[in-house]
KEVOPA-9129 format. One record per atom (N, C-alpha, C): x, y, z; residue in one letter. Coordinates in steps of 0.05 Angstrom, whole numbers, padded with zeros to 5 digits, always signed. Example, Ala and Ser with C-alpha at 12.3 -4.5 7.8 and 13.67 -1.06 7.14 Angstrom:
! KEVOPA-9129
+00264-00114+00156A;+00246-00090+00156A;+00264-00066+00156A;+00257-00045+00142S;+00273-00021+00143S;+00258+00001+00157S;
! end
This chain:
! KEVOPA-9129
+00595-00446-00137M;+00581-00422-00141M;+00595-00396-00139M;+00596-00376-00157G;+00617-00350-00153G;+00604-00334-00135G;+00623-00313-00131S;+00620-00289-00113S;+00592-00274-00126S;+00579-00268-00107R;+00552-00248-00114R;+00557-00224-00096R;+00553-00198-00110W;+00561-00173-00092W;+00532-00158-00103W;+00528-00137-00081E;+00501-00119-00081E;+00514-00096-00071E;+00513-00074-00084L;+00517-00045-00070L;+00497-00034-00068L;+00490-00025-00039G;+00467-00013-00034G;+00469+00013-00019G;+00443+00022-00012W;+00447+00049+00002W;+00432+00051+00028W;+00432+00070+00043Q;+00419+00058+00071Q;+00391+00065+00068Q;+00380+00081+00050S;+00348+00078+00045S;+00337+00057+00043S;+00350+00038+00023R;+00343+00009+00020R;+00334-00008+00040R;+00347-00003+00061P;+00340-00023+00089P;+00313-00016+00103P;+00308+00014+00097S;+00279+00014+00103S;+00257+00002+00088S;+00265-00011+00070E;+00245-00029+00052E;+00247-00055+00060E;+00219-00068+00060G;+00218-00095+00075G;+00227-00114+00055G;+00229-00110+00032S;+00239-00137+00019S;+00274-00134+00022S;+00285-00111+00031V;+00316-00118+00030V;+00317-00134+00064V;+00303-00125+00078W;+00299-00145+00105W;+00297-00171+00107W;+00281-00181+00082E;+00275-00205+00072E;+00296-00220+00066E;+00309-00205+00053A;+00330-00220+00033A;+00356-00221+00054A;+00354-00206+00072A;+00374-00200+00094A;+00372-00228+00113A;+00346-00232+00120L;+00342-00258+00135L;+00347-00285+00117L;+00341-00281+00094F;+00347-00301+00073F;+00373-00318+00071F;+00391-00296+00062A;+00419-00306+00058A;+00431-00320+00080A;+00431-00307+00109P;+00448-00324+00132P;+00428-00352+00133P;+00406-00352+00133H;+00390-00375+00134H;+00399-00401+00119H;+00407-00391+00091H;+00417-00419+00072H;+00449-00410+00068H;+00457-00396+00089K;+00488-00403+00091K;+00504-00386+00063K;+00492-00367+00054L;+00503-00358+00028L;+00533-00338+00036L;+00551-00354+00037D;+00574-00339+00044D;+00589-00331+00026D;+00574-00330-00002N;+00586-00323-00027N;+00574-00299-00035N;+00560-00286-00015L;+00543-00255-00019L;+00553-00240-00004L;+00562-00214-00017T;+00573-00192-00001T;+00560-00171-00011T;+00547-00154+00015V;+00532-00129+00008V;+00550-00106+00019V;+00547-00085+00007I;+00563-00059+00015I;+00543-00043+00012I;+00539-00025+00040V;+00518-00009+00045V;+00535+00019+00046V;+00528+00038+00030D;+00534+00064+00028D;+00516+00078+00049D;+00530+00083+00069Y;+00520+00095+00090Y;+00523+00123+00096Y;+00511+00143+00082N;+00517+00171+00077N;+00495+00189+00099N;+00480+00172+00107K;+00462+00179+00123K;+00443+00202+00115K;+00436+00197+00094I;+00421+00222+00081I;+00399+00203+00060I;+00373+00209+00055Q;+00357+00196+00039Q;+00340+00221+00023Q;+00323+00219+00010S;+00314+00240-00008S;+00294+00257+00009S;+00281+00248+00031L;+00265+00264+00045L;+00275+00279+00068L;+00305+00269+00076G;+00319+00284+00099G;+00338+00264+00107G;+00348+00272+00136A;+00367+00258+00146A;+00359+00228+00154A;+00372+00210+00154V;+00358+00180+00158V;+00348+00179+00188V;+00365+00199+00202K;+00362+00196+00232K;+00327+00207+00238K;+00321+00225+00220E;+00296+00241+00223E;+00270+00224+00207E;+00283+00214+00185V;+00257+00197+00166V;+00250+00173+00180V;+00270+00155+00178I;+00272+00126+00191I;+00299+00120+00200I;+00304+00125+00224D;+00330+00117+00240D;+00337+00087+00237D;+00359+00084+00227L;+00371+00064+00224L;+00391+00049+00241L;+00399+00072+00259D;+00423+00058+00280D;+00411+00045+00299D;+00426+00023+00311P;+00454+00017+00294P;+00455+00002+00276P;+00457+00009+00245L;+00453-00001+00225L;+00468-00034+00225L;+00498-00031+00231A;+00511-00051+00234A;+00504-00080+00254A;+00495-00066+00272D;+00483-00087+00292D;+00457-00100+00281D;+00443-00086+00265K;+00421-00098+00255K;+00422-00123+00235K;+00448-00115+00217W;+00453-00137+00200W;+00471-00157+00213W;+00485-00157+00235R;+00495-00178+00254R;+00472-00194+00264R;+00452-00179+00272A;+00431-00197+00287A;+00415-00210+00269A;+00418-00201+00243F;+00405-00226+00221F;+00426-00244+00215F;+00448-00244+00224G;+00466-00267+00217G;+00487-00264+00200G;+00494-00239+00189W;+00513-00228+00176W;+00541-00222+00189W;+00562-00229+00173A;+00589-00223+00188A;+00594-00192+00172A;+00597-00177+00194V;+00596-00146+00188V;+00624-00132+00188V;+00630-00119+00172R;+00652-00096+00176R;+00645-00069+00171R;+00655-00054+00189E;+00651-00020+00184E;+00673-00005+00173E;+00671+00011+00156L;+00698+00021+00149L;+00691+00052+00136L;+00711+00071+00131N;+00708+00097+00118N;+00703+00086+00091N;+00678+00099+00080G;+00674+00094+00050G;+00688+00104+00030G;+00705+00127+00039H;+00718+00142+00024H;+00748+00131+00020H;+00752+00109+00039D;+00786+00095+00041D;+00783+00075+00024D;+00790+00081-00004L;+00790+00059-00026L;+00810+00032-00023L;+00834+00035-00007P;+00852+00015+00001P;+00841+00000+00022P;+00819+00009+00043A;+00810+00003+00061A;+00785-00019+00051A;+00773-00006+00033I;+00753-00025+00019I;+00763-00048+00001I;+00788-00041-00009E;+00794-00067-00030E;+00810-00089-00009E;+00817-00075+00013Q;+00829-00100+00032Q;+00803-00114+00044Q;+00783-00104+00047A;+00763-00118+00062A;+00749-00133+00039A;+00749-00125+00016L;+00736-00142-00003L;+00759-00169-00009L;+00780-00168-00002T;+00800-00190-00005T;+00795-00208+00016T;+00780-00202+00036Q;+00778-00215+00064Q;+00748-00234+00061Q;+00732-00228+00045V;+00706-00240+00040V;+00704-00269+00031V;+00691-00288+00041P;+00677-00288+00062P;+00684-00279+00095P;+00679-00259+00111F;+00691-00252+00132F;+00690-00279+00148F;+00668-00294+00148E;+00662-00319+00162E;+00652-00341+00150E;+00662-00365+00145A;+00653-00391+00135A;+00619-00387+00141A;+00602-00396+00123G;+00578-00399+00126G;+00557-00377+00130G;+00567-00354+00131R;+00552-00329+00133R;+00562-00310+00116R;+00536-00300+00101P;+00546-00274+00080P;+00555-00252+00094P;+00570-00235+00076S;+00589-00210+00088S;+00574-00187+00077S;+00576-00164+00102C;+00563-00138+00098C;+00586-00119+00106C;+00590-00100+00089I;+00605-00080+00094I;+00589-00053+00095I;+00592-00041+00116V;+00578-00016+00128V;+00599+00005+00114V;+00594+00022+00094A;+00612+00041+00087A;+00606+00069+00093A;+00614+00080+00115H;+00608+00104+00124H;+00620+00125+00105H;+00600+00140+00092T;+00610+00160+00073T;+00597+00193+00079T;+00607+00208+00064V;+00593+00233+00065V;+00580+00237+00036V;+00556+00248+00033K;+00541+00256+00009K;+00558+00278-00003K;+00564+00277-00027G;+00578+00299-00045G;+00605+00304-00030G;+00619+00285-00018K;+00645+00290-00004K;+00663+00303-00028K;+00679+00323-00015G;+00702+00339-00039G;+00687+00361-00053G;+00662+00368-00050V;+00654+00391-00063V;+00634+00406-00040V;+00646+00430-00037S;+00645+00448-00015S;+00610+00450-00014S;+00601+00457-00039F;+00571+00468-00040F;+00556+00437-00040F;+00560+00417-00037M;+00547+00391-00039M;+00551+00374-00013M;+00569+00377+00002E;+00573+00358+00022E;+00550+00365+00045E;+00541+00338+00048N;+00514+00337+00061N;+00489+00352+00062N;+00486+00359+00034K;+00468+00375+00032K;+00446+00356+00014K;+00419+00359+00025L;+00400+00341+00021L;+00391+00346-00006L;+00393+00373-00014L;+00389+00378-00052L;+00403+00362-00069L;+00426+00351-00063W;+00447+00339-00082W;+00438+00308-00078W;+00416+00302-00064H;+00416+00271-00063H;+00402+00263-00088H;+00387+00282-00097Y;+00368+00275-00123Y;+00371+00297-00143Y;+00391+00311-00141R;+00400+00336-00164R;+00426+00322-00178R;+00432+00327-00202A;+00457+00326-00212A;+00469+00350-00217A;+00492+00359-00216P;+00499+00386-00220P;+00505+00391-00250P;+00497+00415-00256L;+00498+00421-00288L;+00511+00451-00287L;+00523+00453-00314G;+00531+00479-00322G;+00552+00491-00305G;+00551+00514-00290E;+00570+00528-00273E;+00575+00508-00247E;+00548+00498-00239D;+00552+00478-00216D;+00574+00456-00220D;+00571+00444-00245M;+00592+00420-00252M;+00616+00429-00255M;+00621+00455-00269T;+00645+00461-00268T;+00658+00467-00244T;+00646+00479-00223K;+00659+00485-00204K;+00663+00462-00181K;+00643+00438-00182A;+00645+00415-00170A;+00671+00398-00184A;+00676+00399-00209L;+00699+00385-00221L;+00721+00398-00212L;+00724+00425-00210A;+00750+00442-00202A;+00754+00434-00171A;+00737+00433-00158E;+00737+00427-00130E;+00753+00401-00123E;+00740+00379-00141L;+00748+00354-00141L;+00778+00348-00151L;+00786+00363-00168E;+00809+00367-00182E;+00834+00376-00160E;+00827+00397-00150Q;+00842+00409-00128Q;+00847+00392-00107Q;+00827+00373-00096S;+00833+00356-00075S;+00852+00332-00083S;+00856+00325-00105K;+00873+00304-00112K;+00903+00305-00102K;
! end
């Protein structure tokens, strides 16, 4: 059976179905499964720490039987390197906790709750694209 990938985000683990799957995968030794958690620490109602604190998130995945790596989610070479190493341990599913910053690279969007559920339009879009282009 081939590799299976799941890209998640930190608000998903506050849902029971995610934890059910997180228990199921190691029990059945699904080492062909890799989850990448985008851990930007913001969800639609506020900071994760204030809404439903998930820390220590990586330790929770480990406790459920996953092989876990934490990395800077903005470091593409680090992500690529981690993906070439899966499964991290034979017989265990792999979890990458990618620590990210919501709106990274756009001054008026970084770590701002408003931009968790809003898309930039018009002048905001122009300014955001200009800032991202400048940061290259």
